[in-house]
Structures are given as C-alpha cells and as structure tokens.
DSSP file (Angstrom, degrees, kcal/mol; ACC not computed):
  #  RESIDUE AA STRUCTURE BP1 BP2  ACC     N-H-->O    O-->H-N    N-H-->O    O-->H-N    TCO  KAPPA ALPHA  PHI   PSI    X-CA   Y-CA   Z-CA
    1    1 A M    >>        0   0    0      0, 0.0     4,-1.7     0, 0.0     3,-0.7   0.000 360.0 360.0 360.0 -38.7    2.3   -5.4   -5.3
    2    2 A H  H 3>  +     0   0    0      1,-0.3     4,-3.4     2,-0.2     5,-0.4   0.828 360.0  61.2 -62.3 -28.4    0.4   -7.7   -7.6
    3    3 A M  H 3> S+     0   0    0      1,-0.2     4,-1.4     2,-0.2    -1,-0.3   0.896 104.7  47.6 -63.9 -38.9    1.8   -5.9  -10.6
    4    4 A V  H <4 S+     0   0    0     -3,-0.7    -1,-0.2     2,-0.2     4,-0.2   0.878 119.3  40.5 -66.7 -37.4    5.4   -6.8   -9.5
    5    5 A I  H  < S+     0   0    0     -4,-1.7     8,-1.5     1,-0.1     3,-0.2   0.924 126.9  25.1 -80.3 -45.9    4.4  -10.4   -8.9
    6    6 A D  H  < S+     0   0    0     -4,-3.4     9,-0.2     6,-0.2    -3,-0.2   0.537 114.2  56.9-106.7  -5.1    2.1  -11.3  -11.8
    7    7 A R  S  < S+     0   0    0     -4,-1.4     2,-0.4    -5,-0.4    -1,-0.2   0.335  77.5 106.4-107.6   9.0    3.0   -8.9  -14.7
    8    8 A Q        -     0   0    0      3,-0.2    -4,-0.0    -3,-0.2     0, 0.0  -0.730  56.1-156.3 -85.6 133.4    6.6   -9.8  -14.9
    9    9 A K  S    S+     0   0    0     -2,-0.4    -1,-0.1     1,-0.2     3,-0.1   0.818  89.8  42.6 -77.8 -30.5    7.4  -12.0  -18.0
   10   10 A N  S    S+     0   0    0      1,-0.1     2,-0.3     0, 0.0    -1,-0.2   0.661 125.0   2.5 -94.8 -17.3   10.6  -13.6  -16.6
   11   11 A H  S    S+     0   0    0      2,-0.1    -3,-0.2    -6,-0.0     2,-0.2  -0.935  85.9  68.6-155.4 175.4    9.5  -14.4  -13.1
   12   12 A G        -     0   0    0     -2,-0.3     2,-0.3    -5,-0.1    -6,-0.2  -0.669  67.7 -83.7 108.3-163.2    6.6  -14.2  -10.7
   13   13 A M        -     0   0    0     -8,-1.5    -5,-0.2    -2,-0.2     2,-0.1  -0.953  40.8 -90.2-143.2 160.4    3.3  -16.0  -10.6
   14   14 A R     >  -     0   0    0     -2,-0.3     4,-2.0     1,-0.1     3,-0.4  -0.388  35.6-119.3 -70.8 151.8   -0.1  -15.7  -12.2
   15   15 A F  H  > S+     0   0    0      1,-0.2     4,-2.9    -9,-0.2     5,-0.2   0.844 113.1  59.9 -62.5 -34.0   -2.7  -13.6  -10.5
   16   16 A R  H  > S+     0   0    0      1,-0.2     4,-2.2     2,-0.2    -1,-0.2   0.891 106.1  47.7 -61.8 -38.3   -5.0  -16.6  -10.1
   17   17 A V  H  > S+     0   0    0     -3,-0.4     4,-2.4     2,-0.2    -1,-0.2   0.910 111.8  50.0 -67.8 -42.0   -2.3  -18.5   -8.1
   18   18 A L  H  X S+     0   0    0     -4,-2.0     4,-2.0     2,-0.2    -2,-0.2   0.916 111.8  48.1 -61.3 -43.8   -1.8  -15.4   -6.0
   19   19 A A  H  X S+     0   0    0     -4,-2.9     4,-2.4     2,-0.2    -2,-0.2   0.889 110.7  51.2 -64.9 -39.3   -5.6  -15.1   -5.3
   20   20 A K  H  X S+     0   0    0     -4,-2.2     4,-2.7     2,-0.2    -2,-0.2   0.912 108.5  51.5 -64.2 -42.2   -5.8  -18.8   -4.5
   21   21 A A  H  X S+     0   0    0     -4,-2.4     4,-1.5     1,-0.2    -1,-0.2   0.894 109.6  50.9 -61.4 -39.1   -2.9  -18.5   -2.0
   22   22 A L  H  <>S+     0   0    0     -4,-2.0     5,-2.9     2,-0.2    -2,-0.2   0.935 111.3  47.1 -63.0 -45.8   -4.7  -15.6   -0.4
   23   23 A R  H ><5S+     0   0    0     -4,-2.4     3,-1.4     1,-0.2    -2,-0.2   0.907 110.9  51.8 -63.4 -41.1   -8.0  -17.6   -0.1
   24   24 A L  H 3<5S+     0   0    0     -4,-2.7    -1,-0.2     1,-0.3    -2,-0.2   0.790 108.1  52.6 -66.3 -26.8   -6.1  -20.6    1.4
   25   25 A S  T 3<5S-     0   0    0     -4,-1.5    -1,-0.3    -3,-0.2    -2,-0.2   0.383 130.7 -91.5 -91.0   5.3   -4.5  -18.4    4.0
   26   26 A G  T < 5S+     0   0    0     -3,-1.4    -3,-0.2     1,-0.3    -2,-0.1   0.449  75.5 145.5 105.8   1.0   -7.8  -17.0    5.1
   27   27 A G      < -     0   0    0     -5,-2.9    -1,-0.3    -6,-0.2     3,-0.1  -0.421  35.6-156.1 -71.7 148.2   -8.3  -13.9    2.9
   28   28 A D        -     0   0    0      1,-0.3     2,-0.3    -2,-0.1    -1,-0.1   0.887  62.1 -20.8 -91.3 -46.5  -11.8  -13.0    1.8
   29   29 A H        -     0   0    0     -7,-0.1     2,-0.4     2,-0.0    -1,-0.3  -0.987  50.0-130.4-160.8 163.3  -11.3  -11.0   -1.4
   30   30 A I        -     0   0    0     -2,-0.3     2,-0.6    -3,-0.1   -11,-0.0  -0.981   5.0-163.9-122.6 133.3   -8.9   -8.9   -3.4
   31   31 A H    >   -     0   0    0     -2,-0.4     3,-0.9     4,-0.0     2,-0.4  -0.710  23.8-177.1-111.4  77.0   -9.6   -5.4   -4.8
   32   32 A A  T 3   +     0   0    0     -2,-0.6    -2,-0.1     1,-0.2     0, 0.0  -0.604  64.9   1.2 -81.8 130.9   -6.8   -5.2   -7.2
   33   33 A G  T 3  S+     0   0    0     -2,-0.4    -1,-0.2     2,-0.2    -2,-0.0   0.712  86.0 131.2  72.7  21.2   -6.5   -1.9   -9.2
   34   34 A V  S <  S-     0   0    0     -3,-0.9    -2,-0.1     1,-0.3    -1,-0.0   0.925  77.5 -13.2 -74.2 -44.5   -9.5   -0.2   -7.5
   35   35 A L  S    S-     0   0    0     -4,-0.3    -1,-0.3    24,-0.0    -2,-0.2  -0.987  82.4 -83.1-154.0 158.5   -7.7    3.0   -6.7
   36   36 A P        -     0   0    0      0, 0.0    23,-2.3     0, 0.0     2,-0.4  -0.382  41.7-165.5 -68.3 139.6   -4.2    4.4   -6.6
   37   37 A V  E     -a   59   0A   0     21,-0.2     2,-0.5    -2,-0.1    23,-0.2  -0.992  10.9-158.7-128.3 128.8   -2.2    3.7   -3.4
   38   38 A A  E     +a   60   0A   0     21,-2.6    23,-2.6    -2,-0.4     2,-0.3  -0.935  30.0 157.7-103.6 125.1    1.0    5.5   -2.3
   39   39 A S  E     +a   61   0A   0     -2,-0.5    23,-0.1    21,-0.2    -2,-0.0  -0.992  22.1  68.0-148.5 150.1    2.9    3.3    0.2
   40   40 A G  S    S-     0   0    0     21,-0.5    -1,-0.1    -2,-0.3    22,-0.1   0.740 106.1  -4.7 106.0  94.4    6.4    2.9    1.5
   41   41 A G  S    S+     0   0    0      1,-0.2     2,-0.4    20,-0.0    21,-0.1   0.763  84.3 160.3  72.6  26.0    8.2    5.4    3.7
   42   42 A I        -     0   0    0     19,-0.5    23,-0.8    -4,-0.1     2,-0.3  -0.671  14.2-178.3 -87.8 133.6    5.5    8.0    3.4
   43   43 A H    >   -     0   0    0     -2,-0.4     3,-2.0    22,-0.1     4,-0.4  -0.758  43.9 -95.1-123.0 170.4    5.4   10.8    6.0
   44   44 A V  G >  S+     0   0    0      1,-0.3     3,-1.3    -2,-0.3    -2,-0.0   0.804 119.8  61.7 -59.9 -31.9    3.0   13.7    6.6
   45   45 A W  G 3  S+     0   0    0      1,-0.3     4,-0.3     2,-0.1    -1,-0.3   0.606  95.5  62.7 -74.7  -8.3    5.2   16.1    4.6
   46   46 A H  G <> S+     0   0    0     -3,-2.0     4,-2.3     1,-0.2    -1,-0.3   0.626  79.9  89.3 -82.8 -14.5    4.7   14.0    1.5
   47   47 A M  H <> S+     0   0    0     -3,-1.3     4,-2.6    -4,-0.4     5,-0.3   0.874  81.1  52.1 -56.7 -46.5    1.0   14.7    1.4
   48   48 A P  H  > S+     0   0    0      0, 0.0     4,-1.4     0, 0.0    -1,-0.2   0.929 114.3  42.7 -59.0 -44.7    0.9   17.8   -0.7
   49   49 A A  H  > S+     0   0    0     -4,-0.3     4,-1.8    -3,-0.2    -2,-0.2   0.903 115.0  50.1 -67.6 -40.1    3.0   16.3   -3.5
   50   50 A L  H  X S+     0   0    0     -4,-2.3     4,-3.2     1,-0.2     5,-0.4   0.879 109.2  50.1 -69.0 -37.3    1.1   13.0   -3.4
   51   51 A T  H  X S+     0   0    0     -4,-2.6     4,-1.3    -5,-0.2    -1,-0.2   0.802 108.9  54.1 -71.2 -25.9   -2.3   14.6   -3.6
   52   52 A E  H  < S+     0   0    0     -4,-1.4    -2,-0.2    -5,-0.3    -1,-0.2   0.903 116.3  38.5 -66.7 -40.9   -1.1   16.7   -6.5
   53   53 A I  H  < S+     0   0    0     -4,-1.8    -2,-0.2     1,-0.1    -3,-0.2   0.953 132.7  22.2 -74.1 -51.9   -0.1   13.5   -8.3
   54   54 A F  H  < S-     0   0    0     -4,-3.2     3,-0.4     1,-0.2    -3,-0.2   0.640  98.8-134.0 -95.0 -17.6   -3.0   11.2   -7.3
   55   55 A G     <  -     0   0    0     -4,-1.3    -1,-0.2    -5,-0.4     3,-0.1  -0.344  42.6 -64.2  83.8-176.1   -5.7   13.6   -6.5
   56   56 A D  S    S+     0   0    0      1,-0.2     2,-0.6    -2,-0.1    -1,-0.2   0.410 119.7  79.2 -92.8   4.2   -7.9   13.4   -3.4
   57   57 A D  S    S+     0   0    0     -3,-0.4     2,-0.3    -6,-0.1    -1,-0.2  -0.548  81.4  86.6-105.8  65.0   -9.5   10.1   -4.4
   58   58 A S  S    S-     0   0    0     -2,-0.6     2,-0.5    -3,-0.1   -21,-0.2  -0.886  75.1-107.7-150.0 175.5   -6.5    7.9   -3.4
   59   59 A V  E     -a   37   0A   0    -23,-2.3   -21,-2.6    -2,-0.3     2,-0.6  -0.963  20.4-166.2-117.0 129.3   -5.1    6.0   -0.4
   60   60 A L  E     -a   38   0A   0     -2,-0.5     2,-0.7   -23,-0.2   -21,-0.2  -0.962  11.3-154.8-113.9 113.9   -1.9    7.2    1.4
   61   61 A Q  E     -a   39   0A   0    -23,-2.6   -21,-0.5    -2,-0.6   -19,-0.5  -0.801  11.0-174.7 -95.7 116.8   -0.5    4.5    3.7
   62   62 A F     >  +     0   0    0     -2,-0.7     4,-1.9     1,-0.2     5,-0.3  -0.244  36.9 130.0-103.7  42.8    1.5    6.0    6.5
   63   63 A G  H  > S+     0   0    0      2,-0.2     4,-3.0     1,-0.2     5,-0.3   0.970  79.3  35.9 -62.1 -56.1    2.8    2.8    8.1
   64   64 A G  H  > S+     0   0    0     -3,-0.3     4,-1.9     1,-0.2    -1,-0.2   0.866 117.7  53.0 -66.8 -36.5    6.5    3.8    8.3
   65   65 A G  H  4 S+     0   0    0    -23,-0.8    -1,-0.2     2,-0.2    -2,-0.2   0.827 116.7  39.1 -67.8 -31.1    5.7    7.4    9.1
   66   66 A T  H >< S+     0   0    0     -4,-1.9     3,-1.1   -24,-0.2    10,-0.3   0.935 122.3  38.2 -82.4 -51.8    3.5    6.4   12.0
   67   67 A L  H 3< S+     0   0    0     -4,-3.0    -3,-0.2    -5,-0.3    -2,-0.2   0.728 115.5  54.2 -75.5 -21.3    5.5    3.5   13.4
   68   68 A G  T 3< S+     0   0    0     -4,-1.9    -1,-0.2    -5,-0.3    -2,-0.1   0.272  74.4 131.9 -95.8  12.2    8.8    5.2   12.8
   69   69 A H    X   -     0   0    0     -3,-1.1     3,-1.7     1,-0.1     7,-0.1  -0.417  62.3-130.1 -64.8 136.7    8.0    8.4   14.7
   70   70 A P  T 3  S+     0   0    0      0, 0.0    -1,-0.1     0, 0.0     3,-0.1   0.732 106.3  49.8 -63.6 -21.2   10.8    9.3   17.1
   71   71 A W  T 3  S-     0   0    0      1,-0.4     2,-0.2     2,-0.0     3,-0.2   0.403 121.6 -94.2 -97.3   3.1    8.3    9.8   20.0
   72   72 A G    <>  -     0   0    0     -3,-1.7     4,-1.4     1,-0.2    -1,-0.4  -0.515  46.9 -59.0 114.0 178.3    6.5    6.5   19.5
   73   73 A N  H  > S+     0   0    0      2,-0.2     4,-2.4     1,-0.2     5,-0.2   0.891 123.3  55.3 -69.3 -43.1    3.5    5.1   17.7
   74   74 A A  H  > S+     0   0    0      1,-0.2     4,-1.8     2,-0.2    -1,-0.2   0.939 111.2  43.2 -62.6 -48.5    0.8    7.2   19.4
   75   75 A P  H  > S+     0   0    0      0, 0.0     4,-2.4     0, 0.0    -1,-0.2   0.864 112.3  56.1 -63.4 -32.5    2.4   10.5   18.5
   76   76 A G  H  X S+     0   0    0     -4,-1.4     4,-2.4   -10,-0.3    -2,-0.2   0.887 106.6  49.2 -64.0 -38.4    3.0    9.1   15.0
   77   77 A A  H  < S+     0   0    0     -4,-2.4    -1,-0.2   -11,-0.2    -3,-0.1   0.872 111.3  49.9 -67.6 -36.7   -0.7    8.3   14.6
   78   78 A V  H  < S+     0   0    0     -4,-1.8    -2,-0.2    -5,-0.2    -1,-0.2   0.925 113.8  44.7 -66.7 -44.3   -1.6   11.8   15.7
   79   79 A V  H  <        0   0    0     -4,-2.4    -2,-0.2     1,-0.2    -1,-0.2   0.921 360.0 360.0 -67.5 -44.7    0.8   13.5   13.3
   80   80 A N     <        0   0    0     -4,-2.4    -1,-0.2    -5,-0.2    -2,-0.2   0.470 360.0 360.0 -85.9 360.0    0.0   11.4   10.3
C-alpha cells in the first residue's frame, strides 16, 4: 500500500508523513518492503499459483477468502 501512496509523482504523500500519521494514531512500527505480500480477494485455490510466483517465503492474506466464505467465518478460517 505504501507504494501507491508515497511513490506516485502526481499525488500521494511522503513516507515520513505516512509513518508520522501511523505513530500519532497509535502504531508502533512499520516494516515496509520486508517480504512479498499477496492480498485482496485471495482464496485457497490461489495458493499454488501464488507460491509459484512468490515462493514459500511470503505472506498470503486470506481476509476476503475467510470472511466471505458462504458458510461463515469459522469454516472460512478452517478452509484457508
């Protein structure tokens, strides 16, 4: 997300401003660019392709896949 906000030439904000806003809102620290993260509409059937792309040293965030499961959140957590 920080890349969209702070690396745009025509709009956005500097990363220092973003970090300051995080600290003022109670955040402790930012680990920007530490490892690749796949996020946004990811479901369990995306895992093989994503591990091919990113390898096994990455983060796969299954928020939508878990919370959007047709049987509810608990079955979504079990599946993902």
